[in-house]
N, CA, C, O and the ligand as a Tripos MOL2 file, in Angstrom:
@<TRIPOS>MOLECULE
protein
  281   279    71     0     0
PROTEIN
NO_CHARGES

@<TRIPOS>ATOM
      1 N          17.4440 -139.4310 -114.4050 N.3       1 MET1
      2 CA         17.7210 -137.9330 -114.9760 C.3       1 MET1
      3 C          18.6040 -137.9950 -116.0890 C.2       1 MET1
      4 O          19.3390 -138.9730 -116.2310 O.2       1 MET1
      5 N          18.6020 -136.9050 -117.0120 N.am      2 GLY2
      6 CA         19.2680 -136.8630 -118.1270 C.3       2 GLY2
      7 C          19.1880 -135.5840 -118.9500 C.2       2 GLY2
      8 O          18.2050 -134.8530 -118.8310 O.2       2 GLY2
      9 N          20.1970 -135.2830 -119.7910 N.am      3 LEU3
     10 CA         20.1180 -134.1190 -120.4150 C.3       3 LEU3
     11 C          19.3580 -134.0740 -121.6120 C.2       3 LEU3
     12 O          19.3990 -134.9820 -122.4430 O.2       3 LEU3
     13 N          18.5910 -132.9400 -121.7460 N.am      4 LEU4
     14 CA         17.7300 -132.8020 -122.8830 C.3       4 LEU4
     15 C          18.5280 -132.3770 -124.2220 C.2       4 LEU4
     16 O          19.3350 -131.4470 -124.1830 O.2       4 LEU4
     17 N          18.3190 -132.9550 -125.1750 N.am      5 MET5
     18 CA         19.0120 -133.0930 -126.4780 C.3       5 MET5
     19 C          18.3250 -132.6200 -127.4930 C.2       5 MET5
     20 O          17.1120 -132.8320 -127.4840 O.2       5 MET5
     21 N          18.7920 -132.0240 -128.3770 N.am      6 ILE6
     22 CA         18.3130 -131.7750 -129.7840 C.3       6 ILE6
     23 C          19.0650 -132.1610 -130.9510 C.2       6 ILE6
     24 O          20.2380 -132.4820 -130.7620 O.2       6 ILE6
     25 N          18.5640 -132.1930 -132.2310 N.am      7 ARG7
     26 CA         19.4070 -132.3810 -133.1590 C.3       7 ARG7
     27 C          19.5680 -131.1560 -133.8950 C.2       7 ARG7
     28 O          18.5960 -130.4400 -134.1390 O.2       7 ARG7
     29 N          20.8660 -130.8390 -134.3060 N.am      8 CYS8
     30 CA         21.2670 -129.7920 -135.1770 C.3       8 CYS8
     31 C          20.5420 -129.8100 -136.5030 C.2       8 CYS8
     32 O          20.5870 -130.8810 -137.1070 O.2       8 CYS8
     33 N          19.9590 -128.9290 -136.9950 N.am      9 PRO9
     34 CA         19.2190 -128.9120 -138.2180 C.3       9 PRO9
     35 C          20.4570 -128.7890 -139.2300 C.2       9 PRO9
     36 O          20.2790 -129.1730 -140.3860 O.2       9 PRO9
     37 N          21.4890 -128.3610 -138.9160 N.am     10 GLU10
     38 CA         22.3690 -127.8670 -140.0640 C.3      10 GLU10
     39 C          23.3030 -129.2240 -140.3080 C.2      10 GLU10
     40 O          23.3820 -129.7550 -141.4160 O.2      10 GLU10
     41 N          24.0470 -129.7470 -139.0520 N.am     11 THR11
     42 CA         25.0470 -130.7430 -139.1230 C.3      11 THR11
     43 C          24.4090 -132.2110 -139.0020 C.2      11 THR11
     44 O          24.9540 -133.2340 -139.4170 O.2      11 THR11
     45 N          23.0060 -132.1330 -138.2860 N.am     12 GLY12
     46 CA         22.4970 -133.4200 -137.8790 C.3      12 GLY12
     47 C          23.1710 -134.0030 -136.5200 C.2      12 GLY12
     48 O          22.9840 -135.1770 -136.2000 O.2      12 GLY12
     49 N          23.8950 -133.2020 -135.8070 N.am     13 ARG13
     50 CA         24.5150 -133.6650 -134.7580 C.3      13 ARG13
     51 C          23.5710 -133.5230 -133.5870 C.2      13 ARG13
     52 O          22.5500 -132.8420 -133.6880 O.2      13 ARG13
     53 N          23.9090 -134.1770 -132.4440 N.am     14 ALA14
     54 CA         23.1200 -134.1580 -131.1870 C.3      14 ALA14
     55 C          23.7960 -133.0990 -130.4690 C.2      14 ALA14
     56 O          25.0190 -133.1500 -130.3310 O.2      14 ALA14
     57 N          23.0030 -131.9890 -129.9210 N.am     15 VAL15
     58 CA         23.3460 -130.8340 -129.1800 C.3      15 VAL15
     59 C          22.9380 -130.9760 -127.8230 C.2      15 VAL15
     60 O          21.7350 -131.1870 -127.6660 O.2      15 VAL15
     61 N          23.6520 -130.9120 -126.8070 N.am     16 SER16
     62 CA         23.0020 -130.5940 -125.6300 C.3      16 SER16
     63 C          22.3030 -129.3660 -125.3320 C.2      16 SER16
     64 O          22.7620 -128.3360 -125.8250 O.2      16 SER16
     65 N          21.2890 -129.3030 -124.6240 N.am     17 THR17
     66 CA         20.2860 -128.1190 -124.3520 C.3      17 THR17
     67 C          20.7000 -127.2960 -122.9920 C.2      17 THR17
     68 O          20.4130 -126.1410 -122.6770 O.2      17 THR17
     69 N          21.6260 -128.4800 -122.1570 N.am     18 ASP18
     70 CA         21.9740 -127.9720 -120.6440 C.3      18 ASP18
     71 C          20.7310 -128.0380 -119.8630 C.2      18 ASP18
     72 O          20.7370 -127.4940 -118.7590 O.2      18 ASP18
     73 N          19.5980 -128.6610 -120.3000 N.am     19 ILE19
     74 CA         18.4980 -128.7170 -119.5750 C.3      19 ILE19
     75 C          18.2670 -130.1870 -118.9750 C.2      19 ILE19
     76 O          17.8700 -131.1460 -119.6380 O.2      19 ILE19
     77 N          18.5920 -130.2020 -117.5650 N.am     20 THR20
     78 CA         18.4840 -131.7110 -117.1580 C.3      20 THR20
     79 C          16.9450 -132.0360 -116.8290 C.2      20 THR20
     80 O          16.1620 -131.1890 -116.3980 O.2      20 THR20
     81 N          16.6190 -133.3670 -117.0870 N.am     21 VAL21
     82 CA         15.0360 -133.6390 -116.8650 C.3      21 VAL21
     83 C          14.9940 -135.0740 -116.8010 C.2      21 VAL21
     84 O          15.8170 -135.7350 -117.4330 O.2      21 VAL21
     85 N          14.1120 -135.6100 -116.0960 N.am     22 SER22
     86 CA         13.8090 -136.8550 -116.0970 C.3      22 SER22
     87 C          13.1430 -137.1450 -117.1850 C.2      22 SER22
     88 O          12.3900 -136.3070 -117.6830 O.2      22 SER22
     89 N          13.3200 -138.4320 -117.7510 N.am     23 ARG23
     90 CA         12.3330 -138.8290 -119.0780 C.3      23 ARG23
     91 C          10.8720 -138.8750 -118.7130 C.2      23 ARG23
     92 O          10.0240 -138.8040 -119.6030 O.2      23 ARG23
     93 N          10.5350 -138.9930 -117.4250 N.am     24 GLU24
     94 CA          9.1760 -139.2390 -117.2120 C.3      24 GLU24
     95 C           8.4160 -137.5690 -117.1210 C.2      24 GLU24
     96 O           7.2860 -137.2280 -117.4690 O.2      24 GLU24
     97 N           9.4220 -136.8350 -116.5780 N.am     25 ALA25
     98 CA          8.7080 -135.3100 -116.7040 C.3      25 ALA25
     99 C           8.8480 -134.6020 -117.9150 C.2      25 ALA25
    100 O           8.1960 -133.5960 -118.1960 O.2      25 ALA25
    101 N           9.7680 -135.1720 -118.6890 N.am     26 PHE26
    102 CA          9.9060 -134.6650 -120.2150 C.3      26 PHE26
    103 C           8.4910 -135.2300 -120.9710 C.2      26 PHE26
    104 O           7.7780 -134.5190 -121.6790 O.2      26 PHE26
    105 N           8.2730 -136.4630 -120.7100 N.am     27 ALA27
    106 CA          7.0490 -136.9360 -121.3360 C.3      27 ALA27
    107 C           5.9220 -136.4430 -120.9440 C.2      27 ALA27
    108 O           4.9610 -136.6660 -121.6790 O.2      27 ALA27
    109 N           5.7250 -135.7450 -119.8590 N.am     28 ALA28
    110 CA          4.4820 -135.2980 -119.1460 C.3      28 ALA28
    111 C           4.4560 -133.9400 -119.4420 C.2      28 ALA28
    112 O           3.4740 -133.2690 -119.1240 O.2      28 ALA28
    113 N           5.6100 -133.3490 -120.1290 N.am     29 MET29
    114 CA          5.6100 -131.9540 -120.5420 C.3      29 MET29
    115 C           4.5260 -131.4980 -121.6000 C.2      29 MET29
    116 O           4.3090 -132.2480 -122.5520 O.2      29 MET29
    117 N           3.8950 -130.4130 -121.4940 N.am     30 PRO30
    118 CA          3.1030 -130.0130 -122.7650 C.3      30 PRO30
    119 C           4.1830 -129.5070 -123.7770 C.2      30 PRO30
    120 O           5.3210 -129.2030 -123.4210 O.2      30 PRO30
    121 N           3.6830 -129.4330 -125.2240 N.am     31 VAL31
    122 CA          4.4170 -128.8610 -126.2220 C.3      31 VAL31
    123 C           5.2150 -127.5040 -125.8280 C.2      31 VAL31
    124 O           4.5890 -126.6000 -125.2730 O.2      31 VAL31
    125 N           6.5160 -127.3680 -126.1000 N.am     32 PHE32
    126 CA          7.1480 -126.2490 -125.6590 C.3      32 PHE32
    127 C           8.0990 -125.8940 -126.9380 C.2      32 PHE32
    128 O           8.4030 -126.6550 -127.8560 O.2      32 PHE32
    129 N           8.4590 -124.6280 -126.7630 N.am     33 PHE33
    130 CA          9.3210 -124.2360 -127.6590 C.3      33 PHE33
    131 C          10.5500 -123.5660 -126.7110 C.2      33 PHE33
    132 O          10.3980 -123.0150 -125.6210 O.2      33 PHE33
    133 N          11.7990 -123.7710 -127.4420 N.am     34 SER34
    134 CA         12.9180 -123.1580 -126.7330 C.3      34 SER34
    135 C          14.0580 -122.9330 -127.6710 C.2      34 SER34
    136 O          13.9710 -123.1870 -128.8720 O.2      34 SER34
    137 N          15.0820 -122.4710 -127.1240 N.am     35 ARG35
    138 CA         16.1580 -121.8780 -128.1400 C.3      35 ARG35
    139 C          17.3000 -122.3620 -127.3990 C.2      35 ARG35
    140 O          17.2540 -122.2770 -126.1710 O.2      35 ARG35
    141 N          18.5850 -122.9870 -128.1070 N.am     36 SER36
    142 CA         19.6710 -123.6760 -127.7210 C.3      36 SER36
    143 C          20.9460 -123.0980 -128.7610 C.2      36 SER36
    144 O          20.9650 -122.8940 -129.9750 O.2      36 SER36
    145 N          21.8070 -122.9680 -127.8740 N.am     37 PHE37
    146 CA         23.1350 -122.4900 -128.6680 C.3      37 PHE37
    147 C          23.7310 -123.8480 -129.0090 C.2      37 PHE37
    148 O          23.8860 -124.8000 -128.2440 O.2      37 PHE37
    149 N          24.0860 -123.7470 -130.5090 N.am     38 CYS38
    150 CA         24.7200 -124.8180 -131.1160 C.3      38 CYS38
    151 C          26.0370 -124.7360 -131.2160 C.2      38 CYS38
    152 O          26.4430 -123.6940 -131.7290 O.2      38 CYS38
    153 N          26.9020 -125.5790 -130.8570 N.am     39 PRO39
    154 CA         28.6070 -125.2170 -130.7800 C.3      39 PRO39
    155 C          29.1430 -125.6410 -131.9040 C.2      39 PRO39
    156 O          30.3560 -125.5860 -132.1040 O.2      39 PRO39
    157 N          28.0980 -126.2140 -132.9490 N.am     40 TYR40
    158 CA         28.8210 -126.8230 -134.2060 C.3      40 TYR40
    159 C          28.5440 -125.7290 -135.2270 C.2      40 TYR40
    160 O          29.3520 -125.4780 -136.1220 O.2      40 TYR40
    161 N          27.3860 -125.0780 -135.0810 N.am     41 CYS41
    162 CA         27.0990 -123.9870 -136.0830 C.3      41 CYS41
    163 C          27.5230 -122.5620 -135.6090 C.2      41 CYS41
    164 O          27.6740 -121.5720 -136.3260 O.2      41 CYS41
    165 N          27.6760 -122.6520 -134.3130 N.am     42 ARG42
    166 CA         28.2910 -121.3890 -133.4150 C.3      42 ARG42
    167 C          26.7500 -120.4080 -133.6290 C.2      42 ARG42
    168 O          26.8010 -119.1960 -133.8370 O.2      42 ARG42
    169 N          25.6530 -121.0550 -133.5490 N.am     43 THR43
    170 CA         24.5410 -120.0710 -133.6400 C.3      43 THR43
    171 C          23.4030 -120.7390 -132.7550 C.2      43 THR43
    172 O          23.4940 -121.9150 -132.4000 O.2      43 THR43
    173 N          22.3730 -119.9640 -132.4310 N.am     44 THR44
    174 CA         21.2820 -120.4670 -131.8760 C.3      44 THR44
    175 C          19.9910 -121.1100 -132.5260 C.2      44 THR44
    176 O          19.2560 -120.5980 -133.3700 O.2      44 THR44
    177 N          19.9020 -122.2150 -131.9980 N.am     45 HIS45
    178 CA         18.6070 -123.0830 -133.0430 C.3      45 HIS45
    179 C          17.4250 -123.0510 -132.2870 C.2      45 HIS45
    180 O          17.4660 -123.3980 -131.1070 O.2      45 HIS45
    181 N          16.2190 -122.6240 -132.8880 N.am     46 GLU46
    182 CA         14.8510 -122.7870 -132.1220 C.3      46 GLU46
    183 C          14.5140 -124.2500 -132.4070 C.2      46 GLU46
    184 O          14.7380 -124.7970 -133.4880 O.2      46 GLU46
    185 N          13.9490 -124.8450 -131.3280 N.am     47 TRP47
    186 CA         13.4590 -126.0930 -131.3320 C.3      47 TRP47
    187 C          12.1970 -126.3900 -130.5860 C.2      47 TRP47
    188 O          11.8390 -125.7300 -129.6100 O.2      47 TRP47
    189 N          11.5590 -127.3680 -131.0590 N.am     48 PHE48
    190 CA         10.3540 -127.7910 -130.3120 C.3      48 PHE48
    191 C          10.3730 -128.9790 -129.3930 C.2      48 PHE48
    192 O          11.2420 -129.8220 -129.6180 O.2      48 PHE48
    193 N           9.6210 -129.1560 -128.4820 N.am     49 ALA49
    194 CA          9.8110 -130.3400 -127.5180 C.3      49 ALA49
    195 C           9.7290 -131.6910 -128.4780 C.2      49 ALA49
    196 O          10.4140 -132.6820 -128.2250 O.2      49 ALA49
    197 N           8.9890 -131.6400 -129.3950 N.am     50 LYS50
    198 CA          9.0240 -132.8370 -130.1740 C.3      50 LYS50
    199 C          10.1560 -133.2390 -130.9090 C.2      50 LYS50
    200 O          10.2830 -134.3940 -131.3150 O.2      50 LYS50
    201 N          11.0680 -132.2630 -131.1210 N.am     51 ASP51
    202 CA         12.4470 -132.5630 -131.5960 C.3      51 ASP51
    203 C          13.4210 -132.7390 -130.7450 C.2      51 ASP51
    204 O          14.5980 -132.6760 -131.1020 O.2      51 ASP51
    205 N          13.0040 -133.0140 -129.3430 N.am     52 ALA52
    206 CA         13.9540 -133.1110 -128.5100 C.3      52 ALA52
    207 C          13.8190 -134.4450 -127.8060 C.2      52 ALA52
    208 O          12.7920 -135.1140 -127.9210 O.2      52 ALA52
    209 N          15.0580 -134.9100 -126.9330 N.am     53 TRP53
    210 CA         14.8440 -136.2360 -126.3610 C.3      53 TRP53
    211 C          15.9880 -136.0450 -125.3920 C.2      53 TRP53
    212 O          16.9500 -135.2840 -125.4990 O.2      53 TRP53
    213 N          15.6110 -137.1030 -124.1870 N.am     54 VAL54
    214 CA         16.2960 -137.1630 -122.8200 C.3      54 VAL54
    215 C          17.4320 -138.2030 -123.2070 C.2      54 VAL54
    216 O          17.1540 -139.3700 -123.4820 O.2      54 VAL54
    217 N          18.8090 -137.6760 -123.2120 N.am     55 ALA55
    218 CA         19.8960 -138.5220 -123.0660 C.3      55 ALA55
    219 C          20.3410 -138.8030 -121.6060 C.2      55 ALA55
    220 O          20.9110 -137.9860 -120.8830 O.2      55 ALA55
    221 N          19.9430 -140.2780 -121.2190 N.am     56 GLU56
    222 CA         20.3540 -140.5810 -120.0330 C.3      56 GLU56
    223 C          21.7240 -140.5730 -119.8650 C.2      56 GLU56
    224 O          22.4940 -140.8990 -120.7680 O.2      56 GLU56
    225 N          22.1500 -140.1460 -118.5380 N.am     57 ALA57
    226 CA         23.7000 -140.2470 -118.1860 C.3      57 ALA57
    227 C          24.5110 -141.1500 -118.7390 C.2      57 ALA57
    228 O          23.9040 -142.1320 -119.1670 O.2      57 ALA57
    229 N          25.8390 -141.1680 -118.9010 N.am     58 VAL58
    230 CA         26.8270 -142.1770 -119.1680 C.3      58 VAL58
    231 C          26.6110 -142.6450 -120.7200 C.2      58 VAL58
    232 O          26.9640 -143.7770 -121.0490 O.2      58 VAL58
    233 N          26.0490 -141.7890 -121.6240 N.am     59 THR59
    234 CA         25.9320 -142.2040 -122.7960 C.3      59 THR59
    235 C          27.2210 -141.0690 -123.6700 C.2      59 THR59
    236 O          27.2340 -140.7600 -124.8620 O.2      59 THR59
    237 N          27.8400 -140.8040 -122.9760 N.am     60 SER60
    238 CA         29.0290 -139.7940 -123.3420 C.3      60 SER60
    239 C          29.0450 -139.5290 -124.9080 C.2      60 SER60
    240 O          28.2760 -138.7820 -125.5130 O.2      60 SER60
    241 N          30.0480 -140.2710 -125.4310 N.am     61 SER61
    242 CA         30.3070 -140.2590 -126.9350 C.3      61 SER61
    243 C          29.4910 -140.7120 -127.8050 C.2      61 SER61
    244 O          29.6360 -140.4240 -128.9930 O.2      61 SER61
    245 N          28.4170 -141.5570 -127.3390 N.am     62 ARG62
    246 CA         27.5800 -142.2740 -128.2250 C.3      62 ARG62
    247 C          26.3900 -141.3330 -128.6750 C.2      62 ARG62
    248 O          25.6820 -140.8230 -127.8060 O.2      62 ARG62
    249 N          26.1510 -141.0870 -130.0580 N.am     63 ASP63
    250 CA         25.0790 -140.4620 -130.5800 C.3      63 ASP63
    251 C          23.9910 -141.2020 -130.5460 C.2      63 ASP63
    252 O          24.0120 -142.2770 -131.1460 O.2      63 ASP63
    253 N          23.1050 -140.8920 -130.0160 N.am     64 PRO64
    254 CA         21.6440 -141.6160 -130.1020 C.3      64 PRO64
    255 C          20.8330 -141.6550 -131.1230 C.2      64 PRO64
    256 O          19.7060 -142.1510 -131.1250 O.2      64 PRO64
    257 N          21.4780 -141.0470 -132.1640 N.am     65 GLY65
    258 CA         20.5370 -141.0720 -133.5590 C.3      65 GLY65
    259 C          19.0350 -140.7100 -133.2980 C.2      65 GLY65
    260 O          18.6480 -139.9110 -132.4450 O.2      65 GLY65
    261 N          18.3420 -141.3370 -134.0640 N.am     66 ASP66
    262 CA         16.9040 -140.8130 -134.1840 C.3      66 ASP66
    263 C          15.9410 -141.4440 -132.9570 C.2      66 ASP66
    264 O          14.7150 -141.5470 -132.9920 O.2      66 ASP66
    265 N          16.6970 -141.7740 -132.0390 N.am     67 ARG67
    266 CA         15.9060 -142.4500 -130.9830 C.3      67 ARG67
    267 C          14.8660 -141.4830 -130.2750 C.2      67 ARG67
    268 O          15.2930 -140.4170 -129.8320 O.2      67 ARG67
    269 N          13.7960 -141.7360 -130.1730 N.am     68 ARG68
    270 CA         12.7770 -140.7830 -129.6110 C.3      68 ARG68
    271 C          12.5370 -141.0570 -128.1860 C.2      68 ARG68
    272 O          12.9100 -142.1430 -127.7420 O.2      68 ARG68
    273 N          11.9610 -140.2070 -127.4190 N.am     69 VAL69
    274 CA         11.2340 -140.5000 -125.9980 C.3      69 VAL69
    275 C          10.0860 -141.4530 -126.2600 C.2      69 VAL69
    276 O           9.1540 -141.1310 -126.9960 O.2      69 VAL69
    277 N          10.1590 -142.6380 -125.6490 N.am     70 ALA70
    278 CA          9.2280 -143.5020 -125.7440 C.3      70 ALA70
    279 C           7.9650 -143.1980 -124.9550 C.2      70 ALA70
    280 O           7.0140 -143.9790 -124.9890 O.2      70 ALA70
    281 ZN         23.6260 -126.4860 -135.4150 Zn       71 ZN71
@<TRIPOS>BOND
     1     1     2 1
     2     2     3 1
     3     3     4 2
     4     3     5 am
     5     5     6 1
     6     6     7 1
     7     7     8 2
     8     7     9 am
     9     9    10 1
    10    10    11 1
    11    11    12 2
    12    11    13 am
    13    13    14 1
    14    14    15 1
    15    15    16 2
    16    15    17 am
    17    17    18 1
    18    18    19 1
    19    19    20 2
    20    19    21 am
    21    21    22 1
    22    22    23 1
    23    23    24 2
    24    23    25 am
    25    25    26 1
    26    26    27 1
    27    27    28 2
    28    27    29 am
    29    29    30 1
    30    30    31 1
    31    31    32 2
    32    31    33 am
    33    33    34 1
    34    34    35 1
    35    35    36 2
    36    35    37 am
    37    37    38 1
    38    38    39 1
    39    39    40 2
    40    39    41 am
    41    41    42 1
    42    42    43 1
    43    43    44 2
    44    43    45 am
    45    45    46 1
    46    46    47 1
    47    47    48 2
    48    47    49 am
    49    49    50 1
    50    50    51 1
    51    51    52 2
    52    51    53 am
    53    53    54 1
    54    54    55 1
    55    55    56 2
    56    55    57 am
    57    57    58 1
    58    58    59 1
    59    59    60 2
    60    59    61 am
    61    61    62 1
    62    62    63 1
    63    63    64 2
    64    63    65 am
    65    65    66 1
    66    66    67 1
    67    67    68 2
    68    67    69 am
    69    69    70 1
    70    70    71 1
    71    71    72 2
    72    71    73 am
    73    73    74 1
    74    74    75 1
    75    75    76 2
    76    75    77 am
    77    77    78 1
    78    78    79 1
    79    79    80 2
    80    79    81 am
    81    81    82 1
    82    82    83 1
    83    83    84 2
    84    83    85 am
    85    85    86 1
    86    86    87 1
    87    87    88 2
    88    87    89 am
    89    89    90 1
    90    90    91 1
    91    91    92 2
    92    91    93 am
    93    93    94 1
    94    94    95 1
    95    95    96 2
    96    95    97 am
    97    97    98 1
    98    98    99 1
    99    99   100 2
   100    99   101 am
   101   101   102 1
   102   102   103 1
   103   103   104 2
   104   103   105 am
   105   105   106 1
   106   106   107 1
   107   107   108 2
   108   107   109 am
   109   109   110 1
   110   110   111 1
   111   111   112 2
   112   111   113 am
   113   113   114 1
   114   114   115 1
   115   115   116 2
   116   115   117 am
   117   117   118 1
   118   118   119 1
   119   119   120 2
   120   119   121 am
   121   121   122 1
   122   122   123 1
   123   123   124 2
   124   123   125 am
   125   125   126 1
   126   126   127 1
   127   127   128 2
   128   127   129 am
   129   129   130 1
   130   130   131 1
   131   131   132 2
   132   131   133 am
   133   133   134 1
   134   134   135 1
   135   135   136 2
   136   135   137 am
   137   137   138 1
   138   138   139 1
   139   139   140 2
   140   139   141 am
   141   141   142 1
   142   142   143 1
   143   143   144 2
   144   143   145 am
   145   145   146 1
   146   146   147 1
   147   147   148 2
   148   147   149 am
   149   149   150 1
   150   150   151 1
   151   151   152 2
   152   151   153 am
   153   153   154 1
   154   154   155 1
   155   155   156 2
   156   155   157 am
   157   157   158 1
   158   158   159 1
   159   159   160 2
   160   159   161 am
   161   161   162 1
   162   162   163 1
   163   163   164 2
   164   163   165 am
   165   165   166 1
   166   166   167 1
   167   167   168 2
   168   167   169 am
   169   169   170 1
   170   170   171 1
   171   171   172 2
   172   171   173 am
   173   173   174 1
   174   174   175 1
   175   175   176 2
   176   175   177 am
   177   177   178 1
   178   178   179 1
   179   179   180 2
   180   179   181 am
   181   181   182 1
   182   182   183 1
   183   183   184 2
   184   183   185 am
   185   185   186 1
   186   186   187 1
   187   187   188 2
   188   187   189 am
   189   189   190 1
   190   190   191 1
   191   191   192 2
   192   191   193 am
   193   193   194 1
   194   194   195 1
   195   195   196 2
   196   195   197 am
   197   197   198 1
   198   198   199 1
   199   199   200 2
   200   199   201 am
   201   201   202 1
   202   202   203 1
   203   203   204 2
   204   203   205 am
   205   205   206 1
   206   206   207 1
   207   207   208 2
   208   207   209 am
   209   209   210 1
   210   210   211 1
   211   211   212 2
   212   211   213 am
   213   213   214 1
   214   214   215 1
   215   215   216 2
   216   215   217 am
   217   217   218 1
   218   218   219 1
   219   219   220 2
   220   219   221 am
   221   221   222 1
   222   222   223 1
   223   223   224 2
   224   223   225 am
   225   225   226 1
   226   226   227 1
   227   227   228 2
   228   227   229 am
   229   229   230 1
   230   230   231 1
   231   231   232 2
   232   231   233 am
   233   233   234 1
   234   234   235 1
   235   235   236 2
   236   235   237 am
   237   237   238 1
   238   238   239 1
   239   239   240 2
   240   239   241 am
   241   241   242 1
   242   242   243 1
   243   243   244 2
   244   243   245 am
   245   245   246 1
   246   246   247 1
   247   247   248 2
   248   247   249 am
   249   249   250 1
   250   250   251 1
   251   251   252 2
   252   251   253 am
   253   253   254 1
   254   254   255 1
   255   255   256 2
   256   255   257 am
   257   257   258 1
   258   258   259 1
   259   259   260 2
   260   259   261 am
   261   261   262 1
   262   262   263 1
   263   263   264 2
   264   263   265 am
   265   265   266 1
   266   266   267 1
   267   267   268 2
   268   267   269 am
   269   269   270 1
   270   270   271 1
   271   271   272 2
   272   271   273 am
   273   273   274 1
   274   274   275 1
   275   275   276 2
   276   275   277 am
   277   277   278 1
   278   278   279 1
   279   279   280 2
@<TRIPOS>SUBSTRUCTURE
     1 MET1         2 RESIDUE 1 A MET
     2 GLY2         6 RESIDUE 1 A GLY
     3 LEU3        10 RESIDUE 1 A LEU
     4 LEU4        14 RESIDUE 1 A LEU
     5 MET5        18 RESIDUE 1 A MET
     6 ILE6        22 RESIDUE 1 A ILE
     7 ARG7        26 RESIDUE 1 A ARG
     8 CYS8        30 RESIDUE 1 A CYS
     9 PRO9        34 RESIDUE 1 A PRO
    10 GLU10       38 RESIDUE 1 A GLU
    11 THR11       42 RESIDUE 1 A THR
    12 GLY12       46 RESIDUE 1 A GLY
    13 ARG13       50 RESIDUE 1 A ARG
    14 ALA14       54 RESIDUE 1 A ALA
    15 VAL15       58 RESIDUE 1 A VAL
    16 SER16       62 RESIDUE 1 A SER
    17 THR17       66 RESIDUE 1 A THR
    18 ASP18       70 RESIDUE 1 A ASP
    19 ILE19       74 RESIDUE 1 A ILE
    20 THR20       78 RESIDUE 1 A THR
    21 VAL21       82 RESIDUE 1 A VAL
    22 SER22       86 RESIDUE 1 A SER
    23 ARG23       90 RESIDUE 1 A ARG
    24 GLU24       94 RESIDUE 1 A GLU
    25 ALA25       98 RESIDUE 1 A ALA
    26 PHE26      102 RESIDUE 1 A PHE
    27 ALA27      106 RESIDUE 1 A ALA
    28 ALA28      110 RESIDUE 1 A ALA
    29 MET29      114 RESIDUE 1 A MET
    30 PRO30      118 RESIDUE 1 A PRO
    31 VAL31      122 RESIDUE 1 A VAL
    32 PHE32      126 RESIDUE 1 A PHE
    33 PHE33      130 RESIDUE 1 A PHE
    34 SER34      134 RESIDUE 1 A SER
    35 ARG35      138 RESIDUE 1 A ARG
    36 SER36      142 RESIDUE 1 A SER
    37 PHE37      146 RESIDUE 1 A PHE
    38 CYS38      150 RESIDUE 1 A CYS
    39 PRO39      154 RESIDUE 1 A PRO
    40 TYR40      158 RESIDUE 1 A TYR
    41 CYS41      162 RESIDUE 1 A CYS
    42 ARG42      166 RESIDUE 1 A ARG
    43 THR43      170 RESIDUE 1 A THR
    44 THR44      174 RESIDUE 1 A THR
    45 HIS45      178 RESIDUE 1 A HIS
    46 GLU46      182 RESIDUE 1 A GLU
    47 TRP47      186 RESIDUE 1 A TRP
    48 PHE48      190 RESIDUE 1 A PHE
    49 ALA49      194 RESIDUE 1 A ALA
    50 LYS50      198 RESIDUE 1 A LYS
    51 ASP51      202 RESIDUE 1 A ASP
    52 ALA52      206 RESIDUE 1 A ALA
    53 TRP53      210 RESIDUE 1 A TRP
    54 VAL54      214 RESIDUE 1 A VAL
    55 ALA55      218 RESIDUE 1 A ALA
    56 GLU56      222 RESIDUE 1 A GLU
    57 ALA57      226 RESIDUE 1 A ALA
    58 VAL58      230 RESIDUE 1 A VAL
    59 THR59      234 RESIDUE 1 A THR
    60 SER60      238 RESIDUE 1 A SER
    61 SER61      242 RESIDUE 1 A SER
    62 ARG62      246 RESIDUE 1 A ARG
    63 ASP63      250 RESIDUE 1 A ASP
    64 PRO64      254 RESIDUE 1 A PRO
    65 GLY65      258 RESIDUE 1 A GLY
    66 ASP66      262 RESIDUE 1 A ASP
    67 ARG67      266 RESIDUE 1 A ARG
    68 ARG68      270 RESIDUE 1 A ARG
    69 VAL69      274 RESIDUE 1 A VAL
    70 ALA70      278 RESIDUE 1 A ALA
    71 ZN71       281 GROUP 0 **** ****
């Protein structure tokens, strides 16, 4: 299981969506659309599943960069 992450379009930083999902479940999801609050911009960003990735636990301060769900 991991946290679903998105990239902030304004700052380029990884933002947690507070959605916990397994990589397998995420890969099996149909394309979807959601919104998440961004602590860097203090606003809500709209995002698509293709822009999100699963951050496995214990990667705390490490920014996963442009790594995508395989
Ligand atoms: Zn932002």
